[in-house]
C-alpha positions in Angstrom: -72.8 -67.6 28.0 -71.3 -69.6 25.2 -70.8 -68.5 21.7 -71.9 -70.4 19.0 -69.2 -70.1 16.1 -71.5 -71.4 13.4 -74.0 -68.6 14.1 -71.5 -65.9 13.8 -71.7 -63.5 10.9 -68.7 -62.3 9.3 -69.7 -59.1 7.9 -71.9 -58.0 10.9 -69.8 -59.2 13.8 -66.1 -60.5 12.9 -65.4 -57.6 10.5 -66.5 -54.6 12.7 -64.4 -56.4 15.9 -61.4 -56.4 13.6 -61.8 -52.9 12.7 -62.2 -51.7 16.3 -58.8 -53.8 17.2 -57.1 -52.1 14.4 -58.2 -48.7 15.5 -56.7 -49.2 19.0 -53.6 -50.7 17.6 -53.1 -47.8 15.4 -54.0 -45.2 18.2 -51.3 -46.8 20.4 -48.7 -46.9 17.7 -49.3 -43.0 17.2 -49.3 -42.2 20.7 -46.0 -44.1 21.2 -44.4 -42.4 18.2 -45.2 -38.8 19.1 -42.1 -36.6 19.5 -41.2 -35.2 22.9 -42.7 -31.6 23.0 -40.9 -30.6 26.1 -39.0 -27.4 25.5 -35.1 -27.4 26.0 -32.5 -24.7 25.7 -30.8 -24.6 22.4 -27.3 -26.5 22.0 -25.8 -23.4 20.3 -26.7 -19.8 21.0 -27.9 -18.4 17.8 -26.5 -15.1 16.5 -28.1 -11.9 17.4 -27.7 -8.4 16.2 -26.3 -5.9 18.8 -28.4 -3.5 20.5 -27.2 -0.4 18.6 -28.2 -2.0 15.4 -31.1 -3.9 16.6 -33.8 -1.2 15.1 -31.4 -0.1 12.5 -30.7 -1.3 8.8 -28.0 -3.7 8.9 -26.2 -6.2 7.0 -25.5 -9.9 8.4 -22.7 -12.0 7.3 -20.5 -14.9 8.3 -16.8 -15.2 8.2 -13.5 -16.8 9.1 -10.7 -15.6 11.2 -7.3 -15.4 9.4 -3.9 -13.8 10.0 -3.2 -10.3 9.1 -0.9 -11.4 6.5 -3.3 -13.9 5.3 -2.5 -17.7 5.6 0.9 -18.4 4.2 1.5 -22.0 3.1 5.2 -23.3 3.1 6.3 -25.8 0.5 9.7 -27.1 -0.8 11.5 -26.0 -3.8 13.2 -29.5 -4.1 12.2 -33.0 -3.0 13.9 -35.1 -0.5 14.0 -36.5 3.0 13.4 -34.1 5.9 16.6 -34.2 8.0 15.8 -31.3 10.4 12.5 -29.9 11.7 13.2 -26.7 13.6 9.7 -25.4 14.7 6.5 -26.6 16.3 3.0 -25.0 16.1 2.7 -22.2 18.2 6.3 -21.0 17.7 7.0 -17.3 16.8 9.6 -17.0 14.0 11.6 -14.3 12.6 12.0 -13.4 9.0 14.5 -15.8 7.4 14.7 -18.2 10.4 15.1 -21.9 9.5 11.9 -23.9 9.3 13.0 -27.3 8.0 15.9 -28.8 6.3 15.8 -31.3 3.3 18.5 -33.9 2.9 21.6 -32.0 1.3 24.4 -34.5 1.5 24.6 -35.2 -2.2 24.7 -31.5 -2.9 27.3 -30.9 -0.3 29.4 -33.5 -1.9 29.0 -31.7 -5.3 30.2 -28.8 -3.6 33.2 -30.2 -2.2 34.2 -31.6 -5.6 33.7 -28.1 -7.1 35.8 -26.7 -4.3 38.6 -29.2 -5.1 38.3 -28.2 -8.8 38.6 -24.6 -7.8 41.9 -25.4 -5.9 43.3 -27.4 -8.8 42.3 -24.6 -11.4 44.1 -22.2 -9.3 47.2 -24.4 -9.1 47.1 -24.7 -13.0 46.8 -21.0 -13.3 49.8 -20.4 -11.2 51.7 -22.9 -13.1 50.6 -21.8 -16.5 51.7 -18.2 -15.6 54.9 -19.3 -14.5 55.6 -21.2 -17.6 54.2 -18.3 -19.7 56.6 -15.8 -17.8 59.6 -18.2 -18.6 58.6 -18.6 -22.1 58.4 -14.9 -22.7 61.7 -14.2 -21.2 63.4 -16.9 -23.1 61.7 -15.3 -26.3 62.8 -11.9 -25.2 66.5 -13.2 -24.9 66.4 -14.7 -28.1 65.1 -11.5 -29.9 67.9 -9.4 -28.1 70.8 -11.4 -29.8 71.6 -9.5 -32.9 74.2 -12.2 -34.0 72.2 -14.6 -36.5 75.1 -16.9 -35.9 74.4 -17.2 -32.0 70.5 -18.1 -32.3 69.1 -19.6 -35.3 65.7 -18.6 -36.8 64.3 -22.1 -35.7 64.9 -21.4 -32.1 63.3 -18.1 -32.2 60.3 -19.7 -33.8 60.3 -22.5 -31.3 60.4 -19.8 -28.5 57.5 -17.8 -29.9 55.4 -21.1 -30.1 56.2 -22.0 -26.5 55.2 -18.4 -25.3 51.8 -18.4 -27.2 51.3 -21.9 -25.8 52.0 -21.0 -22.4 49.5 -18.2 -22.7 46.7 -20.4 -24.0 47.4 -22.7 -20.9 47.0 -19.7 -18.7 43.5 -18.7 -20.4 42.5 -22.7 -20.2 43.2 -22.7 -16.5 41.2 -19.5 -15.9 38.4 -20.7 -17.7 38.6 -24.2 -15.6 38.5 -22.1 -12.6 35.2 -20.1 -13.7 33.6 -23.4 -14.5 34.6 -24.9 -11.0 33.5 -21.7 -9.3 30.2 -21.9 -11.3 29.6 -25.4 -10.1 30.4 -24.4 -6.5 27.9 -21.5 -6.8 25.2 -23.8 -8.3 25.8 -26.2 -5.3 25.5 -23.4 -2.9 22.1 -22.3 -4.4 20.9 -25.7 -4.1 21.8 -25.9 -0.5 20.1 -22.9 0.1 16.9 -24.1 -1.6 17.1 -27.2 0.5 17.0 -25.1 3.7 13.3 -23.7 3.9 13.2 -20.4 5.6 10.3 -18.1 7.0 9.4 -15.5 4.3 8.4 -13.3 7.2 7.8 -12.9 10.8 4.8 -14.7 12.2 3.5 -17.6 14.2 3.5 -21.3 13.1 0.0 -22.5 12.8 0.5 -26.0 11.7 3.2 -28.5 11.0 2.3 -31.5 8.8 5.5 -33.0 8.1 7.9 -34.9 10.6 11.7 -35.7 10.6 12.5 -38.5 8.0 9.6 -38.1 5.9 9.8 -37.6 2.2 8.5 -34.2 0.9 7.8 -33.8 -2.9 7.3 -30.8 -5.1 4.5 -32.4 -6.8 2.3 -33.2 -3.7 3.0 -37.0 -3.9 4.1 -39.1 -1.1 1.4 -38.1 1.3 2.1 -34.5 1.2 -1.4 -33.3 -0.1 -1.5 -30.8 2.8 0.8 -27.7 3.1 4.2 -28.8 4.8 3.8 -25.6 7.3 1.4 -23.0 7.7 2.0 -19.8 9.3 0.9 -16.0 9.4 0.9 -12.8 11.3 -1.5 -13.3 14.1 -0.9 -9.9 15.6 -3.4 -8.5 14.9 -5.9 -11.0 13.7 -8.2 -10.3 10.8 -11.7 -11.6 9.8 -13.0 -12.2 6.1 -16.7 -11.6 6.0 -18.7 -12.9 3.3 -21.7 -10.7 2.3 -24.1 -12.2 -0.4 -24.1 -10.4 -3.6 -27.6 -9.4 -3.0 -26.8 -7.4 0.0 -23.5 -6.2 -1.3 -24.6 -2.9 -2.3 -26.1 -2.0 1.0 -22.8 -2.5 3.0 -21.7 0.6 4.7 -18.0 0.2 3.6 -15.6 1.9 6.3 -18.1 1.5 9.1 -17.2 -0.8 12.0 -18.7 -4.4 12.3 -19.9 -6.4 15.3 -18.4 -9.6 15.3 -19.0 -12.6 17.6 -17.7 -16.0 17.7 -19.9 -18.7 16.5 -22.0 -20.1 19.4 -21.1 -17.2 21.6 -23.3 -14.4 20.6 -23.1 -12.7 24.0 -19.4 -11.9 23.5 -19.4 -9.3 20.8 -16.4 -7.0 19.9 -16.1 -4.0 17.4 -13.9 -4.8 14.5 -12.3 -2.0 12.5 -12.7 -1.9 8.7 -9.6 -2.7 6.6 -10.6 -3.2 3.0 -13.2 -4.8 0.6 -11.9 -7.1 -1.9 -12.4 -6.0 -5.5 -13.5 -9.3 -6.8 -16.7 -11.0 -5.9 -16.2 -14.9 -5.5 -18.3 -17.9 -5.3 -19.6 -18.6 -1.8 -17.5 -21.0 0.2 -17.9 -20.7 3.9 -21.2 -22.2 4.8 -23.4 -21.7 7.9 -25.4 -24.8 7.5 -28.7 -23.0 7.7 -31.8 -24.6 6.1 -32.4 -21.4 4.0 -28.9 -20.9 3.0 -28.2 -20.6 -0.8 -24.9 -21.9 -2.1 -25.2 -20.9 -5.7 -24.4 -17.1 -5.1 -21.4 -15.1 -5.2 -20.1 -13.2 -2.0 -18.3 -9.8 -1.4 -15.5 -10.4 1.0 -14.9 -7.6 3.5 -11.9 -7.8 5.6 -12.0 -6.5 9.4 -9.4 -6.0 12.0 -10.1 -7.7 15.3 -9.2 -6.0 18.6 -7.1 -7.8 21.3 -9.5 -10.3 22.9 -7.4 -12.6 25.2 -7.9 -15.9 23.1 -11.5 -15.3 22.0 -10.6 -15.7 18.4 -8.4 -18.2 16.8 -7.2 -18.5 13.1 -9.8 -20.6 11.0 -12.8 -19.9 13.7 -16.0 -19.1 12.2 -17.8 -16.0 13.3 -21.0 -14.1 13.0 -21.0 -10.3 12.0 -23.3 -7.5 11.6 -22.4 -4.3 9.5 -24.5 -1.3 9.4 -26.4 -0.5 6.1 -25.5 2.1 3.8 -28.0 4.9 4.3 -30.4 5.0 1.4 -30.1 8.1 -1.0 -33.0 10.2 -1.6 -34.5 9.1 -4.7 -36.4 11.4 -7.3 -40.1 10.1 -7.9 -42.5 11.2 -10.4 -45.7 12.8 -9.4 -48.1 10.4 -7.9 -45.4 7.8 -7.1 -44.1 6.8 -3.6 -40.6 5.9 -3.0 -40.2 2.5 -1.4 -37.8 2.2 1.6 -35.3 -0.5 1.7 -34.7 -2.1 5.1 
Protein backbone atom coordinates (compact mmCIF):
# COMPACT_ATOMS: atom_id res chain seq x y z
CA UNK A 1 0.00 0.00 0.00
CA UNK A 2 1.53 3.26 -1.03
CA UNK A 3 1.09 6.54 0.82
CA UNK A 4 0.21 9.49 -1.25
CA UNK A 5 1.99 12.37 0.54
CA UNK A 6 -0.09 14.94 -1.16
CA UNK A 7 -3.24 13.48 0.40
CA UNK A 8 -1.86 13.62 3.99
CA UNK A 9 -3.59 16.01 6.33
CA UNK A 10 -1.18 17.65 8.79
CA UNK A 11 -3.69 18.44 11.50
CA UNK A 12 -5.51 15.10 11.35
CA UNK A 13 -2.73 12.63 10.61
CA UNK A 14 0.81 14.07 11.05
CA UNK A 15 0.23 16.06 14.26
CA UNK A 16 -1.36 13.09 16.16
CA UNK A 17 1.56 10.87 15.06
CA UNK A 18 4.09 13.40 16.39
CA UNK A 19 2.19 13.60 19.69
CA UNK A 20 2.18 9.80 20.08
CA UNK A 21 5.92 9.65 19.35
CA UNK A 22 6.56 12.40 21.91
CA UNK A 23 4.59 10.52 24.54
CA UNK A 24 6.59 7.36 23.87
CA UNK A 25 9.92 9.24 24.15
CA UNK A 26 8.78 10.94 27.40
CA UNK A 27 7.73 7.60 28.90
CA UNK A 28 11.08 6.04 28.05
CA UNK A 29 12.96 9.05 29.50
CA UNK A 30 10.97 8.97 32.75
CA UNK A 31 11.37 5.21 33.12
CA UNK A 32 15.11 5.44 32.61
CA UNK A 33 15.48 8.30 35.10
CA UNK A 34 13.61 6.72 38.01
CA UNK A 35 15.82 6.23 41.09
CA UNK A 36 16.73 2.80 42.30
CA UNK A 37 14.13 1.85 44.91
CA UNK A 38 16.11 -1.09 46.20
CA UNK A 39 16.54 -0.96 49.98
CA UNK A 40 20.07 -0.99 51.39
CA UNK A 41 21.67 -0.76 54.79
CA UNK A 42 22.55 2.78 55.95
CA UNK A 43 26.18 3.75 55.44
CA UNK A 44 26.38 4.88 59.07
CA UNK A 45 24.46 3.48 61.98
CA UNK A 46 22.17 6.19 63.34
CA UNK A 47 22.18 7.09 67.00
CA UNK A 48 19.60 5.42 69.20
CA UNK A 49 18.55 5.88 72.78
CA UNK A 50 19.57 3.24 75.33
CA UNK A 51 17.02 0.71 76.46
CA UNK A 52 16.82 2.27 79.93
CA UNK A 53 15.71 5.61 78.45
CA UNK A 54 13.72 4.31 75.50
CA UNK A 55 10.40 5.01 77.23
CA UNK A 56 11.58 7.72 79.61
CA UNK A 57 11.91 11.50 79.17
CA UNK A 58 15.39 12.24 77.89
CA UNK A 59 17.50 14.94 76.29
CA UNK A 60 19.73 14.19 73.32
CA UNK A 61 22.90 16.01 72.43
CA UNK A 62 26.09 15.73 70.47
CA UNK A 63 29.59 16.39 71.72
CA UNK A 64 33.32 16.14 71.21
CA UNK A 65 35.87 14.16 73.21
CA UNK A 66 38.54 16.31 74.88
CA UNK A 67 41.32 15.86 77.45
CA UNK A 68 40.35 16.18 81.09
CA UNK A 69 42.70 19.18 81.27
CA UNK A 70 41.06 20.61 78.13
CA UNK A 71 43.19 21.09 75.04
CA UNK A 72 46.45 22.94 75.77
CA UNK A 73 47.92 24.78 72.78
CA UNK A 74 51.65 25.40 73.13
CA UNK A 75 53.26 28.50 71.60
CA UNK A 76 56.58 30.30 71.86
CA UNK A 77 57.37 33.46 73.78
CA UNK A 78 60.06 34.44 71.26
CA UNK A 79 60.45 34.04 67.50
CA UNK A 80 63.26 32.09 65.87
CA UNK A 81 64.36 28.84 64.25
CA UNK A 82 63.51 25.55 65.92
CA UNK A 83 66.87 23.93 66.70
CA UNK A 84 65.57 20.96 68.66
CA UNK A 85 62.25 19.11 68.74
CA UNK A 86 62.12 16.75 71.69
CA UNK A 87 58.62 15.20 71.41
CA UNK A 88 56.39 13.40 68.92
CA UNK A 89 52.61 12.77 68.89
CA UNK A 90 51.66 10.12 71.41
CA UNK A 91 54.53 10.85 73.83
CA UNK A 92 53.74 11.12 77.53
CA UNK A 93 55.52 14.10 79.09
CA UNK A 94 56.02 15.29 82.65
CA UNK A 95 55.57 18.80 83.92
CA UNK A 96 58.59 20.92 82.97
CA UNK A 97 59.89 18.51 80.32
CA UNK A 98 61.47 20.18 77.27
CA UNK A 99 59.20 20.20 74.20
CA UNK A 100 61.28 22.20 71.73
CA UNK A 101 64.06 24.77 71.69
CA UNK A 102 64.32 27.96 69.64
CA UNK A 103 67.73 29.16 68.40
CA UNK A 104 69.48 30.76 71.41
CA UNK A 105 73.01 31.30 70.05
CA UNK A 106 72.76 35.10 70.05
CA UNK A 107 71.43 35.16 73.61
CA UNK A 108 74.15 32.78 74.83
CA UNK A 109 76.75 35.10 73.29
CA UNK A 110 75.21 37.96 75.27
CA UNK A 111 75.39 35.79 78.39
CA UNK A 112 79.09 35.13 77.84
CA UNK A 113 79.70 38.87 77.40
CA UNK A 114 77.84 39.60 80.62
CA UNK A 115 79.79 36.92 82.50
CA UNK A 116 83.05 38.44 81.22
CA UNK A 117 81.87 41.85 82.39
CA UNK A 118 81.09 40.33 85.80
CA UNK A 119 84.64 38.99 86.07
CA UNK A 120 86.06 42.37 85.04
CA UNK A 121 83.86 44.18 87.54
CA UNK A 122 84.92 41.88 90.37
CA UNK A 123 88.57 42.48 89.47
CA UNK A 124 87.90 46.21 89.42
CA UNK A 125 86.29 45.99 92.86
CA UNK A 126 89.30 44.18 94.24
CA UNK A 127 91.67 46.75 92.73
CA UNK A 128 89.59 49.68 93.95
CA UNK A 129 89.31 48.22 97.45
CA UNK A 130 93.08 47.73 97.60
CA UNK A 131 93.68 51.30 96.47
CA UNK A 132 91.13 52.54 99.00
CA UNK A 133 92.82 50.67 101.84
CA UNK A 134 96.21 52.11 100.87
CA UNK A 135 94.82 55.66 100.63
CA UNK A 136 93.10 55.38 104.03
CA UNK A 137 96.26 54.07 105.68
CA UNK A 138 98.34 56.86 104.18
CA UNK A 139 95.79 59.43 105.32
CA UNK A 140 95.75 57.96 108.81
CA UNK A 141 99.54 58.07 108.88
CA UNK A 142 99.63 61.74 107.87
CA UNK A 143 97.02 62.61 110.46
CA UNK A 144 98.95 60.82 113.20
CA UNK A 145 101.98 63.08 112.71
CA UNK A 146 101.71 65.97 115.15
CA UNK A 147 104.65 67.95 113.83
CA UNK A 148 103.40 70.38 111.17
CA UNK A 149 106.89 70.66 109.76
CA UNK A 150 107.06 66.91 108.97
CA UNK A 151 103.80 66.74 106.96
CA UNK A 152 102.44 69.74 105.20
CA UNK A 153 98.75 70.57 105.06
CA UNK A 154 98.84 70.14 101.28
CA UNK A 155 99.92 66.49 101.59
CA UNK A 156 97.12 65.83 104.06
CA UNK A 157 94.54 67.33 101.70
CA UNK A 158 95.97 65.30 98.79
CA UNK A 159 95.74 62.09 100.86
CA UNK A 160 92.15 62.88 101.81
CA UNK A 161 91.25 63.35 98.12
CA UNK A 162 92.94 60.09 97.14
CA UNK A 163 91.05 58.21 99.86
CA UNK A 164 87.72 59.69 98.75
CA UNK A 165 88.46 58.90 95.09
CA UNK A 166 89.38 55.33 95.97
CA UNK A 167 86.06 54.94 97.78
CA UNK A 168 84.22 56.27 94.72
CA UNK A 169 86.06 53.81 92.50
CA UNK A 170 84.90 50.97 94.75
CA UNK A 171 81.29 52.17 94.47
CA UNK A 172 81.64 52.49 90.68
CA UNK A 173 83.10 48.98 90.37
CA UNK A 174 80.22 47.57 92.45
CA UNK A 175 77.69 49.35 90.24
CA UNK A 176 79.37 47.88 87.17
CA UNK A 177 79.16 44.45 88.77
CA UNK A 178 75.42 44.87 89.42
CA UNK A 179 74.88 45.98 85.82
CA UNK A 180 76.78 42.98 84.45
CA UNK A 181 74.88 40.60 86.74
CA UNK A 182 71.58 42.12 85.59
CA UNK A 183 72.56 41.58 81.94
CA UNK A 184 73.53 37.99 82.72
CA UNK A 185 70.22 37.34 84.51
CA UNK A 186 68.34 38.86 81.57
CA UNK A 187 70.20 36.59 79.14
CA UNK A 188 69.46 33.54 81.29
CA UNK A 189 65.79 34.52 81.34
CA UNK A 190 65.74 34.81 77.56
CA UNK A 191 67.42 31.40 77.24
CA UNK A 192 64.73 29.98 79.48
CA UNK A 193 62.02 31.55 77.32
CA UNK A 194 63.60 30.04 74.21
CA UNK A 195 63.29 26.59 75.77
CA UNK A 196 59.60 25.65 75.69
CA UNK A 197 58.57 23.19 78.41
CA UNK A 198 55.40 21.28 79.20
CA UNK A 199 53.13 23.28 81.52
CA UNK A 200 51.77 20.06 83.02
CA UNK A 201 51.93 16.31 82.66
CA UNK A 202 49.99 14.90 79.72
CA UNK A 203 50.06 13.39 76.24
CA UNK A 204 51.34 15.09 73.09
CA UNK A 205 48.38 15.10 70.69
CA UNK A 206 49.80 16.92 67.67
CA UNK A 207 53.08 18.49 66.58
CA UNK A 208 52.87 21.12 63.83
CA UNK A 209 56.52 22.24 63.71
CA UNK A 210 59.75 20.64 62.54
CA UNK A 211 63.40 21.28 63.24
CA UNK A 212 64.67 24.14 61.10
CA UNK A 213 61.27 25.82 60.77
CA UNK A 214 60.80 29.44 61.80
CA UNK A 215 58.26 30.00 64.56
CA UNK A 216 56.75 33.41 65.12
CA UNK A 217 54.91 34.87 68.07
CA UNK A 218 52.54 36.68 65.67
CA UNK A 219 51.43 33.54 63.80
CA UNK A 220 53.23 34.58 60.60
CA UNK A 221 55.53 32.34 58.62
CA UNK A 222 53.14 29.40 58.23
CA UNK A 223 52.40 28.98 61.94
CA UNK A 224 48.64 29.53 61.83
CA UNK A 225 48.18 26.30 63.81
CA UNK A 226 49.35 25.82 67.40
CA UNK A 227 52.94 24.60 67.50
CA UNK A 228 52.08 21.69 69.82
CA UNK A 229 48.76 20.49 71.26
CA UNK A 230 48.72 18.42 74.41
CA UNK A 231 46.45 17.49 77.30
CA UNK A 232 45.77 15.06 80.12
CA UNK A 233 44.10 12.07 78.46
CA UNK A 234 43.73 9.91 81.55
CA UNK A 235 40.79 10.20 81.95
CA UNK A 236 39.05 11.62 78.89
CA UNK A 237 36.16 14.06 79.06
CA UNK A 238 33.37 14.70 76.60
CA UNK A 239 31.76 18.10 76.08
CA UNK A 240 28.06 17.69 75.24
CA UNK A 241 26.13 20.51 73.56
CA UNK A 242 22.51 20.83 74.68
CA UNK A 243 20.30 23.21 72.69
CA UNK A 244 19.07 26.12 74.76
CA UNK A 245 15.46 24.98 74.35
CA UNK A 246 16.27 21.68 76.05
CA UNK A 247 18.75 23.02 78.62
CA UNK A 248 16.14 23.50 81.40
CA UNK A 249 15.10 19.84 81.06
CA UNK A 250 18.56 18.31 81.65
CA UNK A 251 18.95 16.40 84.90
CA UNK A 252 22.31 17.81 85.96
CA UNK A 253 24.30 15.28 87.96
CA UNK A 254 22.83 12.22 86.25
CA UNK A 255 24.99 9.91 84.16
CA UNK A 256 24.88 10.17 80.37
CA UNK A 257 24.83 7.36 77.82
CA UNK A 258 27.52 8.11 75.25
CA UNK A 259 28.38 6.32 72.01
CA UNK A 260 30.84 7.15 69.20
CA UNK A 261 29.35 8.65 66.05
CA UNK A 262 28.34 5.75 63.80
CA UNK A 263 28.70 3.09 66.52
CA UNK A 264 25.44 3.35 68.46
CA UNK A 265 25.76 -0.26 69.64
CA UNK A 266 28.87 0.57 71.71
CA UNK A 267 27.42 2.68 74.51
CA UNK A 268 29.11 3.62 77.78
CA UNK A 269 28.00 5.41 80.93
CA UNK A 270 29.74 8.75 81.44
CA UNK A 271 29.94 10.44 84.84
CA UNK A 272 28.77 14.02 85.31
CA UNK A 273 31.61 16.49 86.00
CA UNK A 274 30.17 19.99 85.63
CA UNK A 275 28.03 22.28 83.49
CA UNK A 276 29.65 25.36 82.04
CA UNK A 277 28.02 28.52 83.46
CA UNK A 278 28.15 30.36 80.10
CA UNK A 279 25.75 29.43 77.29
CA UNK A 280 27.65 29.80 74.00
CA UNK A 281 26.78 29.79 70.27
CA UNK A 282 26.53 26.36 68.70
CA UNK A 283 29.72 25.23 66.96
CA UNK A 284 29.62 21.43 66.82
CA UNK A 285 27.27 20.47 63.98
CA UNK A 286 25.71 17.06 63.29
CA UNK A 287 24.90 17.72 59.59
CA UNK A 288 21.26 16.94 60.21
CA UNK A 289 18.83 18.52 57.75
CA UNK A 290 16.65 19.73 60.63
CA UNK A 291 19.54 21.14 62.62
CA UNK A 292 19.43 24.79 63.59
CA UNK A 293 22.69 26.70 63.73
CA UNK A 294 21.28 29.97 65.05
CA UNK A 295 20.88 28.64 68.60
CA UNK A 296 23.00 28.74 71.70
CA UNK A 297 23.96 25.65 73.65
CA UNK A 298 24.61 24.63 77.23
CA UNK A 299 27.88 22.70 77.46
CA UNK A 300 27.87 19.83 79.94
CA UNK A 301 31.11 17.98 80.76
CA UNK A 302 31.16 14.23 81.47
CA UNK A 303 34.02 11.88 82.31
CA UNK A 304 34.35 8.82 80.09
CA UNK A 305 35.25 5.45 81.59
CA UNK A 306 38.28 3.50 80.29
CA UNK A 307 37.12 2.11 76.94
CA UNK A 308 40.25 0.54 75.40
CA UNK A 309 40.68 3.03 72.56
CA UNK A 310 36.97 3.46 71.80
CA UNK A 311 37.21 7.23 72.25
CA UNK A 312 39.90 9.61 71.07
CA UNK A 313 40.42 13.34 71.47
CA UNK A 314 38.45 15.30 68.89
CA UNK A 315 36.02 12.45 68.15
CA UNK A 316 32.32 13.26 67.80
CA UNK A 317 29.85 11.39 70.00
CA UNK A 318 26.12 11.11 70.56
CA UNK A 319 24.73 11.34 74.07
CA UNK A 320 21.43 10.79 75.85
CA UNK A 321 20.82 12.36 79.26
CA UNK A 322 17.82 11.72 81.53
CA UNK A 323 15.39 14.60 81.66
CA UNK A 324 14.66 16.35 84.92
CA UNK A 325 11.48 15.26 86.62
CA UNK A 326 8.77 17.84 86.04
CA UNK A 327 7.64 19.52 89.25
CA UNK A 328 4.00 19.45 90.09
CA UNK A 329 2.32 22.56 88.84
CA UNK A 330 -0.52 24.29 90.57
CA UNK A 331 -3.48 24.57 88.25
CA UNK A 332 -6.57 26.63 88.52
CA UNK A 333 -9.97 24.92 88.82
CA UNK A 334 -11.12 23.62 85.47
CA UNK A 335 -7.60 23.61 83.97
CA UNK A 336 -5.45 20.61 83.17
CA UNK A 337 -1.67 20.64 83.50
CA UNK A 338 0.20 19.75 80.33
CA UNK A 339 2.85 17.06 80.62
CA UNK A 340 6.22 17.68 79.01
CA UNK A 341 7.94 14.78 77.35
